[in-house]
N, C-alpha and C positions, 0 to 999 in steps of 0.2 A: 178633469171631467167637467170645465164651468166650458173650453169652448164647446163640448160638444154640445152641452144641455142649449149652446147659442145658435147650435148650424141645423137641429129641431127646432128652436125657437124659427129663423130665417125659412124653417121649408115648409115651416104652418102657415107662416103670412103668409110667401109668394103662394099659397095654395086659394087665399081667398081673398088674393085681388089680381086685379088682373095682368097680364103676367110680360105683354107687350108694353105698360111701362115701367117693366122693374129690370134691372142694375144692380146687379152684385161687384164686388169691387174686395183689393188687395192693396194692401198701404205697407210700404217700407222705406225707414228713413233714418235719420238720429230725431233720439231727445235731449232734449236740456233745460236747465232750468236756472232763473234768476231770482236770487235772493242772496242770504248774509254772506258766502262762504265766497260769493263768487264775482268776478271783475268785469267777465268778459261774456257776450250771449253765449259763443261755446267755449267754458269752457273746460282747459286739460283734462283731460282723467274726470273730467265730470260729463262728459258728451259722449253716446251712448246707441246703441241700436234700435230701431221702433218695428214694429211689426205689429199689423193689425186689418181686421177683415168690414168688408160695409154690406148695405143692403139700401139700395138708392132705392127711391120711386121718383119717377116723371109726369108732376103737376104740368109742365107747359115744357116746351120747347127749352122757356130757357129757364128754369123753376126745379128744382129738387130738392124731396127731401131724402137726408141718407140716418139712413142707422145703422152707429160705430161699432167695437169692439177693439183696443189700443192701447196696444203694451211694451212698453218702454222703461228703464232706467231710468237713473239720473244722480249726478252725485256734485260734491263740491271740498275745496280741499283749501287752508286759510297760506299751504306752505308755497301758492301759487300768487299768492295775489302780494300784487308790488306796495301798498299799503305793509312800512315795516311791522307798524301800531298791531296789524288782522293777523302779520307774519305769528309774529308771538305772544298770539292768544291758541293757535298750532291744533284750529276745531278741522275738525275737515265731515262727510256723509256721504250713503249714497241710501239709495229708496228703491225702487221697483214701481211700479204706477198701473195699474190696472184700470179703462177708463172706457163706460156705455155712456152714450153718448146720442143724442139727436142733431140737429143740426138742417139747418136751409139752405141753399147755395141759390147762387141765382148768375146767371153768363151773361156778361151784356155784350153775347152774338149765340145766334142760332144753329149748332153748330150740325145743324143736318143741313144748312146753307154756305156753313163756313168753315175749312182748317182746323180752325184752331178760334181760344176764345180769352181772357181774360175774367175769371171770376170773384167774387164773396162769397162770403160765409159768417154765419152764426148763429151760436144756437143753445144749449143748456147740456151741462151734463156730469154724472158721477161719478169721482172715481176713490182710488181704494189705496192708500201707502201706509211703508213701516218704517221708517228713517231705522239705518244704524251703521253702525261706526267699527274700527278694527285698533286692537289693543296690543301695547309693545311686541306682543308673542304672538299677533298677527289671529287672534279670536273676534270671530261675529258675536259686535255687543248688539243689543237695540236699544235705541238710545229713551224708548218713552217711557218707562216702568221708573227709569236710573229719576225723575223729575228734576232732569238738574238744573232749570230755573224753579225752582222748588215750585213747581207744578201741583196742586194740590196736594200742599201741605200745610201745617197750621200754622196761624204766620202770616201768611200770602193767599190774603182772599182775590185779590183779586187776577191772580193765578189759573185758572183754570186746567185741567186735565185738558187735551185736543185732542178729538174723535181723530181714527188712521181710515173713516171713508167722511166726503167731503165733496160739495160742489165745485161746478169751476161753468163762466163763461167759454166754451169751445171759438176761436177766433180769429178771421184771417181772411187768404184769397192767394189766389194761383194764375198758371197757366194754363187749358186742358188740349189736347190735340186728338180729333175725330181722327184713326186710321182708320176705319168705316165703317158702316153705320151703324156696325156694333160695336168694336172696340175701341175704348177712348182711353190716354194717358194724357196723367194731370201730374205737375210741381209744381206742389204745392207749402206754405208755413202757416201750422197752424199753431196760435198761442193761450194760452189758458189760462185768465185771471180767477184764479182760488181766491177766499175767503179765509185762509187761515194764512200763522204769516210761522209754521214748523213744522212747515211740509224739512226743513234741513233742521230743526229741534231748538234755532235757536233763537233770538225774539225781540228779550226788553234788559231785565240784567241777573248781574249775580243774584244767584242767593248767598245766603251764608251758610260756609262750608261747614258748622259745626249739626245746621238743619240741615243738612242734608244724607253729614255722615249718624245720629239716631234716628232717620225716617227711613235711608235707605242702605247703607251702609259705606265702606271706601271707595266700594267699584264709582259713584256718584261723584265719590269728590275729584275720585282724581279723570272720572270721564268728562267732565263738563267745563273742567280748565289744563292745559295737558304743557301750558307753557316753559313748565318745569321738563317737560320730557328732550326736550330743543338743548343741544350744545349750549353753554352760554345760555340759555333763555333766565325766565323770571323763574325759583320757584317759588315764592312765597303768590301763593294763592289771591284775590282783590279780592278788596273787604267786599260787604252785604250792599247791593244797592249801583256800585262798575256800571257801567254799559258792557253787554254782554254782545247786543243785536239793534238793528232797528228795527221796532214794534209798529214806526209811520204807514211803512210801503208794505202789501200783503206775497206771497212769494208767488213770480211765477213759472210753471211750464210749458214748452212748445216740443211736437212734434216737423219733426220738417224731413218729404220726400217726395213720392212719386206717390200717386194712386192711379190701381189700372178698374177699372171694369167692362164684365163685359152686359150686352142689352138682351135679354129673357125674350122670348116671343117673336115679333113679330120686329118684321123687316122691310126699312124702305122701299128695297126694294131698287130698281131703276140705276142699278152702276155703285163707283165705291161714295154715293154723296143724294142718294134718288130721292125727287122729292115725293114718292106714293109711296104709303105703304102696303102693304105684301097682299094678295086675293080672300085672305083669311085669315080668322088671330094670330096664327102662327109664323109668314109667309112663307106658308105651301102655296105651289101650284093645289089648283081642284081640278079633282077628275069626275070627268061626268059622268054617272050610271047610268 
């Protein structure tokens, strides 16, 4: 249903702006994140596919405004970390991410005159996430309701419940190739700077397990520390105030892949990279009456 509404909005927009400046696009690639549960840019079992659609408006030959909808999945797990202390923590998560963004692109070269151009981009985005994990019986457990670090509980005034809808700053760059006057394909890397450290539900310090038990039940205690699940692991729950995550650095997620666009309306004409626009608003020859 969300995708249907996005398509409808795109059709309404294209009906009121000059068609010869509009490019529609598809994105396909890989999504991943950087945070407390990973050590590598594309972690094992934490990198997944990403897809998206875009509506692009050509402000000038070198400047494009892109509105986009992107869906991806990211995750991380302590069992793939090299640090033995992190492995002992034994936490893991996954989350789907749905993002709406408005991005400005700047091309170093004119793609109506060159076959390729490096480009950079930046903008604003809003995204939705909902971190979850799996228990020992492979049951899916959503993490926010458990207040794993005491978020929202009495005695933890500085740990507010986090919102599942957040803002982000997308930025990055790539190289785009003009296959012809209408079709372009780009390889890009796009990072998202977020303002939350709870994309993975790990941020600061351990709560008192007794507080979690009283407010959220045994499941919250079991999921907030999982070292006791490991063979030879530490069964004792860490004391209140011990470090669980690094709250100084906010989480980042990113989409890397191919962005294919098709230009509606007028073609420049004149062959593969013709310099003149079509004879009318849609690149069609005029017929004398």
